[in-house]
N, CA, C and O atoms as CSV, one atom per row, in Angstrom:
chain,resi,resn,atom,element,x,y,z
A,1,MET,N,N,39.916,-8.491,24.773
A,1,MET,CA,C,40.179,-8.208,23.461
A,1,MET,C,C,40.095,-6.531,23.170
A,1,MET,O,O,39.423,-5.726,23.815
A,2,ALA,N,N,40.860,-6.283,22.163
A,2,ALA,CA,C,40.784,-5.021,21.540
A,2,ALA,C,C,39.348,-4.786,20.810
A,2,ALA,O,O,38.697,-5.773,20.467
A,3,VAL,N,N,38.955,-3.726,20.621
A,3,VAL,CA,C,37.957,-3.511,20.070
A,3,VAL,C,C,38.303,-2.075,19.353
A,3,VAL,O,O,38.877,-1.208,20.011
A,4,GLY,N,N,37.952,-1.860,18.047
A,4,GLY,CA,C,38.044,-0.520,17.593
A,4,GLY,C,C,39.342,0.321,17.871
A,4,GLY,O,O,39.469,1.536,18.020
A,5,GLY,N,N,40.217,-0.638,17.896
A,5,GLY,CA,C,41.684,-0.141,18.130
A,5,GLY,C,C,42.141,0.105,19.579
A,5,GLY,O,O,43.302,0.151,19.986
A,6,ALA,N,N,40.914,0.266,20.330
A,6,ALA,CA,C,41.458,0.457,21.801
A,6,ALA,C,C,42.244,-0.889,22.632
A,6,ALA,O,O,41.998,-2.035,22.256
A,7,THR,N,N,43.083,-0.662,23.644
A,7,THR,CA,C,43.900,-1.560,24.122
A,7,THR,C,C,42.950,-2.317,24.818
A,7,THR,O,O,41.791,-1.924,24.683
A,8,MET,N,N,43.154,-3.416,25.611
A,8,MET,CA,C,42.371,-4.213,26.624
A,8,MET,C,C,41.537,-3.006,27.671
A,8,MET,O,O,40.327,-2.867,27.849
A,9,ASP,N,N,42.354,-2.460,28.084
A,9,ASP,CA,C,42.038,-1.515,29.097
A,9,ASP,C,C,41.247,-0.131,28.609
A,9,ASP,O,O,40.864,0.749,29.380
A,10,GLY,N,N,41.090,-0.131,27.200
A,10,GLY,CA,C,40.191,1.235,26.752
A,10,GLY,C,C,41.252,2.089,26.234
A,10,GLY,O,O,40.755,2.877,25.429
A,11,ARG,N,N,42.696,2.284,26.380
A,11,ARG,CA,C,43.357,3.322,25.756
A,11,ARG,C,C,43.810,2.924,24.415
A,11,ARG,O,O,44.122,1.808,23.998
A,12,VAL,N,N,43.780,4.216,23.747
A,12,VAL,CA,C,43.996,3.711,22.434
A,12,VAL,C,C,45.376,4.259,21.925
A,12,VAL,O,O,45.556,5.397,22.359
A,13,PRO,N,N,46.194,3.901,21.302
A,13,PRO,CA,C,47.941,4.268,21.325
A,13,PRO,C,C,47.832,5.544,20.303
A,13,PRO,O,O,47.488,5.498,19.122
A,14,ARG,N,N,48.233,6.752,21.101
A,14,ARG,CA,C,48.188,8.031,20.270
A,14,ARG,C,C,49.272,8.399,19.705
A,14,ARG,O,O,49.296,9.357,18.933
A,15,ASP,N,N,50.386,7.651,20.027
A,15,ASP,CA,C,51.723,7.955,19.599
A,15,ASP,C,C,52.535,6.440,19.238
A,15,ASP,O,O,52.135,5.335,19.604
A,16,PHE,N,N,53.876,6.739,18.357
A,16,PHE,CA,C,54.610,5.492,18.269
A,16,PHE,C,C,54.846,4.752,19.736
A,16,PHE,O,O,54.388,3.645,20.017
A,17,GLU,N,N,55.501,5.424,20.452
A,17,GLU,CA,C,55.867,4.754,21.873
A,17,GLU,C,C,54.783,4.328,22.306
A,17,GLU,O,O,54.923,3.110,22.420
A,18,THR,N,N,53.611,4.673,22.666
A,18,THR,CA,C,52.655,4.104,23.250
A,18,THR,C,C,52.080,2.878,22.698
A,18,THR,O,O,51.631,2.004,23.440
A,19,LEU,N,N,52.076,2.767,21.242
A,19,LEU,CA,C,52.080,1.858,20.257
A,19,LEU,C,C,52.792,0.772,20.606
A,19,LEU,O,O,52.341,-0.315,20.966
A,20,ARG,N,N,54.096,1.146,20.473
A,20,ARG,CA,C,55.385,0.079,20.790
A,20,ARG,C,C,55.241,-0.518,22.143
A,20,ARG,O,O,55.544,-1.697,22.327
A,21,THR,N,N,54.686,0.418,23.322
A,21,THR,CA,C,54.583,-0.337,24.440
A,21,THR,C,C,53.905,-1.096,24.451
A,21,THR,O,O,54.319,-2.141,24.954
A,22,THR,N,N,52.586,-1.087,23.969
A,22,THR,CA,C,51.588,-1.991,23.685
A,22,THR,C,C,51.398,-2.973,23.185
A,22,THR,O,O,50.497,-3.736,23.536
A,23,ILE,N,N,52.331,-3.230,22.091
A,23,ILE,CA,C,52.763,-4.130,21.291
A,23,ILE,C,C,53.560,-5.052,22.175
A,23,ILE,O,O,53.080,-6.136,22.506
A,24,LEU,N,N,54.843,-4.646,22.603
A,24,LEU,CA,C,55.760,-5.166,23.304
A,24,LEU,C,C,54.978,-5.593,24.695
A,24,LEU,O,O,55.636,-6.506,25.193
A,25,GLU,N,N,54.074,-5.353,25.343
A,25,GLU,CA,C,53.296,-5.775,26.399
A,25,GLU,C,C,52.534,-7.191,26.154
A,25,GLU,O,O,52.431,-8.105,26.971
A,26,ARG,N,N,52.027,-7.147,24.835
A,26,ARG,CA,C,51.219,-8.208,24.509
A,26,ARG,C,C,51.722,-9.178,23.276
A,26,ARG,O,O,50.985,-9.917,22.623
A,27,ARG,N,N,53.075,-9.020,23.110
A,27,ARG,CA,C,53.552,-10.024,22.265
A,27,ARG,C,C,53.422,-11.363,22.758
A,27,ARG,O,O,53.087,-12.183,21.902
A,28,THR,N,N,53.628,-11.857,24.095
A,28,THR,CA,C,53.717,-13.021,24.285
A,28,THR,C,C,52.468,-13.914,23.961
A,28,THR,O,O,52.456,-15.141,23.870
A,29,SER,N,N,51.308,-12.950,23.789
A,29,SER,CA,C,49.907,-13.627,24.018
A,29,SER,C,C,49.633,-13.872,22.275
A,29,SER,O,O,48.777,-14.706,21.980
A,30,LEU,N,N,50.346,-13.161,21.173
A,30,LEU,CA,C,49.919,-12.815,19.947
A,30,LEU,C,C,50.357,-14.333,19.065
A,30,LEU,O,O,51.470,-14.824,19.253
A,31,PRO,N,N,49.465,-14.912,18.212
A,31,PRO,CA,C,50.010,-15.805,17.465
A,31,PRO,C,C,51.455,-15.497,16.889
A,31,PRO,O,O,51.932,-14.366,16.789
A,32,LYS,N,N,51.968,-16.475,16.589
A,32,LYS,CA,C,53.375,-16.357,15.859
A,32,LYS,C,C,53.815,-15.513,14.733
A,32,LYS,O,O,54.865,-14.878,14.636
A,33,ARG,N,N,52.707,-15.624,13.786
A,33,ARG,CA,C,52.931,-14.917,12.261
A,33,ARG,C,C,52.472,-13.483,12.980
A,33,ARG,O,O,53.280,-12.616,12.649
A,34,ILE,N,N,51.755,-13.120,13.584
A,34,ILE,CA,C,51.208,-11.879,14.000
A,34,ILE,C,C,52.248,-11.257,14.839
A,34,ILE,O,O,52.400,-10.036,14.802
A,35,ALA,N,N,53.038,-12.073,15.656
A,35,ALA,CA,C,54.261,-11.507,16.535
A,35,ALA,C,C,55.391,-11.206,15.490
A,35,ALA,O,O,56.043,-10.167,15.593
A,36,GLN,N,N,55.627,-12.114,14.479
A,36,GLN,CA,C,56.580,-11.771,13.515
A,36,GLN,C,C,56.184,-10.432,13.000
A,36,GLN,O,O,56.977,-9.492,13.054
A,37,ILE,N,N,55.087,-10.321,12.544
A,37,ILE,CA,C,54.642,-8.808,11.580
A,37,ILE,C,C,54.693,-7.887,12.645
A,37,ILE,O,O,55.176,-6.845,12.201
A,38,ALA,N,N,54.365,-7.757,14.094
A,38,ALA,CA,C,54.363,-6.967,14.841
A,38,ALA,C,C,56.089,-6.486,15.100
A,38,ALA,O,O,56.310,-5.297,15.328
A,39,ALA,N,N,57.206,-7.438,15.049
A,39,ALA,CA,C,58.649,-7.249,15.186
A,39,ALA,C,C,59.015,-6.775,14.254
A,39,ALA,O,O,59.980,-6.034,14.445
A,40,TYR,N,N,58.608,-6.868,13.028
A,40,TYR,CA,C,59.067,-5.969,11.607
A,40,TYR,C,C,58.580,-4.575,11.630
A,40,TYR,O,O,59.051,-3.624,11.006
A,41,ALA,N,N,57.380,-4.587,12.588
A,41,ALA,CA,C,56.753,-3.042,12.248
A,41,ALA,C,C,57.630,-2.381,13.289
A,41,ALA,O,O,58.108,-1.329,12.867
A,42,LEU,N,N,57.951,-2.664,14.422
A,42,LEU,CA,C,58.687,-2.350,15.688
A,42,LEU,C,C,60.187,-1.997,14.721
A,42,LEU,O,O,60.792,-0.928,14.802
A,43,ASP,N,N,60.508,-2.922,14.005
A,43,ASP,CA,C,61.790,-2.456,13.679
A,43,ASP,C,C,61.887,-1.801,12.337
A,43,ASP,O,O,62.952,-1.512,11.791
A,44,ASN,N,N,61.012,-1.644,11.979
A,44,ASN,CA,C,60.877,-0.877,10.495
A,44,ASN,C,C,59.859,-0.086,10.279
A,44,ASN,O,O,59.084,-0.410,9.379
A,45,PRO,N,N,59.589,1.231,11.101
A,45,PRO,CA,C,58.230,2.126,11.300
A,45,PRO,C,C,58.082,2.590,10.133
A,45,PRO,O,O,57.066,2.341,9.485
A,46,ASP,N,N,59.349,3.556,9.536
A,46,ASP,CA,C,58.827,4.368,8.070
A,46,ASP,C,C,58.565,3.451,7.230
A,46,ASP,O,O,57.623,3.791,6.515
A,47,ASP,N,N,59.149,1.985,6.880
A,47,ASP,CA,C,58.431,1.048,5.792
A,47,ASP,C,C,56.724,1.159,5.951
A,47,ASP,O,O,55.974,1.445,5.018
A,48,ILE,N,N,56.389,0.929,7.045
A,48,ILE,CA,C,55.100,0.542,7.617
A,48,ILE,C,C,54.153,2.078,7.406
A,48,ILE,O,O,52.978,2.258,7.088
A,49,ALA,N,N,55.229,2.996,7.734
A,49,ALA,CA,C,54.387,4.196,7.608
A,49,ALA,C,C,54.201,4.646,6.096
A,49,ALA,O,O,53.128,4.999,5.605
A,50,PHE,N,N,55.067,4.595,5.629
A,50,PHE,CA,C,55.301,5.466,4.285
A,50,PHE,C,C,55.259,4.193,3.141
A,50,PHE,O,O,55.070,4.550,1.978
A,51,GLY,N,N,55.381,3.108,3.335
A,51,GLY,CA,C,55.651,2.007,2.331
A,51,GLY,C,C,54.204,1.680,1.844
A,51,GLY,O,O,53.197,1.991,2.479
A,52,THR,N,N,54.207,0.986,0.587
A,52,THR,CA,C,53.246,0.597,0.107
A,52,THR,C,C,52.756,-0.923,0.198
A,52,THR,O,O,53.634,-1.678,0.616
A,53,ALA,N,N,51.565,-1.509,-0.099
A,53,ALA,CA,C,51.230,-2.917,0.376
A,53,ALA,C,C,52.273,-3.694,-0.746
A,53,ALA,O,O,52.680,-4.824,-0.475
A,54,ALA,N,N,52.660,-3.055,-1.956
A,54,ALA,CA,C,53.093,-3.926,-2.842
A,54,ALA,C,C,54.736,-4.020,-2.616
A,54,ALA,O,O,55.426,-4.861,-3.191
A,55,SER,N,N,55.295,-2.960,-1.629
A,55,SER,CA,C,56.558,-2.851,-1.604
A,55,SER,C,C,56.963,-4.075,-0.469
A,55,SER,O,O,58.141,-4.277,-0.174
C-alpha cells in the first residue's frame, strides 16, 4: 500500500511520466471509480494541474 505518496516499492513519482507509468501499472488493482478518475487525470493533465475544484 502507498504511504505518504510513495509507491509500494518506496519510489515517489517526481515527474508526469513516472506518475503516468505508476498509475498505468496499478490501474487493474484500482476500484472502478478511482480508475475512472485516474484515466481522466491522464487524459487531461492540464485540467488537473491548473483547474479548480469547482471547474
